[in-house]
Structure formats: C-alpha cells, structure tokens
N, C-alpha and C positions, 0 to 999 in steps of 0.2 A: 504494500500500500504506500509506504513512504517513497519508494522509487517511482510509482505511478504519479503520486502527487508532486514529486519533484519535477517530473516532465511537464505536468499540467501547469505548474507555477512558472516554469521557465518560458512558456509560450504566452502567458497572460500579458496583455499590453498595460502594465501597471508601473507606477513609480511609488516609492515608499521612503519613509524615514523612520528610524527607530531611536527613540529617546530613552536613555537609561539614567536612573538616579541611584546613588548609593544611599540607602535609607539610614545608614549609620551616621550620616552627616546631619540628620534632623533630630530634633528632640521629642517630637510628638507626631502622631498620625496627621493632625491638622497641618503641621509644618510640611509634611511630605506632600499633602494635597496642594498646598500653596506652591511648593517647589515644582510639582508637575504642571500646574497651571502656568507658572512663569515660564517654564521650558517650552510649553506648547505655544504660548503667546509669542515668545522670542522667535521660535521656529516659523510661525505663520507670518510674522512681520518680515523676517528675512526672505521669505518666499511669496510675499504678498502679490507681486506682479504676476507670477505664475498662477497663483490661486484665483486671482481676479479675472483670469482669462477664461474661466468657466462660467456658464450661465447659472448653474446651480452647483452647490457643493453639498453632498449628502454625507453625513457622518453617522456611521452605524456603530453601535456599541451594545453589548448584551446586558449592560447594567449589572455585571457580576460583582463589582466592588463599588460601593457607594462613593468613596473618596475619588476614585478614578472617574466615575461618571460625572461628579461635580466639577472636577478639574477640566474635563473635556467640554462640558456644557459651558462653563464659565469662560474658557479661552475662546471657543468658537463664537459665542455670542458677543464677546468683546471685540474680536478682530473681524469677523465675517458676518455680522448680524443680518445684513440685507439679503444675502444669497445663500444662506446655509440652512439646511434642513437636518434635524437630528432625529434619528429613528432608532428604536430598539430593535436589535437584530440578533436572534439566537444564531450562533455560528453554524449550526447544522443546516440552517435554512438558506445560507448565502455562501456561494463559492468564494467571493472576495473576503468574507469573514474567515473562512478556512485558510485562504492564502495568507491573510494577516497573521493568523495563529502560527502558521508554518514559518513565516518570516521572523516573528518574535522568538520562536523556538530556536531557530538557527542563530539569531543574534545573541540570545542568552547562552547558547552553547559556546559561541565565540568568546563571550566574556568569561565563561568558566575555563575555557582552554587558556586564555590570556593569564588568568589568575591562578592557573594550575589547580583548579578545583573541579575537574571533570568528574562526572559520575560514570559508574559502570554502564549504565543504560546509554548515556551519551556516547561513550566510546564504542559501544556495541552498534549503535545506529550510524555514527559518523566516522568511526575509525580513528586513526592517529591525527594529531594536529595538522601535519603537512598534507595528509590526504583530504581532510575536512576543508582546509584553507584553499587548496587548489581545485576542489570540486564544488561542494555545496555552497560554501561561503562565497566563493567567487561568483557563482551564478546569482545568488541572492543580492549581493552588493552591486552587481552590474545594473540592477534596477533601482538603485538609490537615486533620490532627488539630488 
C-alpha cells in the first residue's frame, strides 16, 4: 500500500509546505497554538502573491486536535479572509487529505532521521537514511513550495 500511495502522490499536481515546531520551546499548550498560528501567518504572508493567484482557497482539516484547528482557522482568517473556505475533512474521504498525511509522515521521518531518533517501524518502511533521502524524501521535497 505504501508503495502504491507513493506512486499516486508522486503524480499529484500539488505543492506543499511542512511547518515543524519543537514543543519543548513552549511553556504551555496555548503557547504552542500561538506559535503554530504565527508560523502559519508568516508562511502565508511570505507566499501571499502565490496564494492570491487562486480564486478560492479551501482549507481542509479533520479537527482532530482543537489547538491545531484554532491555529489554522485563526491564521487563514487573518491572512486570507476574503477567498478562503475552511471545511472539515475526514482524511479517509479526501485523497488530498491522505496525500497531506503521507507528506507529514515523510517529513516527520526526516526529522527523526536528522535527530537520530528513528523508530523500528520507520526504518522498516523507509530503510536507511541514505536510501530514504535519495528516494522518498527527494520525491516529496520536489513538490515543496
């Protein structure tokens, strides 16, 4: 399944960005939410011209974690209020949601390889760092904004 999904994701006409925060740098869950919102706002302002090139921007999130949902809603409403639509999206219902989960999984694995904190499952799926970097990670990062 992973191999099939890798091929599917490789051919999707998408662009992505993955923002990572080190939660140890924050003192409370509310501070983490504020940090997420700030990172999203900064990213959207850095890419505002690109984002404004679309008639509509649809943001799908499954509302799995309330703090993440609040950060996304706050950032999108602040930066893109006029042409943004936010919808609840269970990942099983949308292929793009599944692609986003795949991208986040790959980026998390990259952080774990970097910090030498790989898991047995990660190494079983992705192999060694060099194999992972030259294959899966290279494909995913080729679609970065």
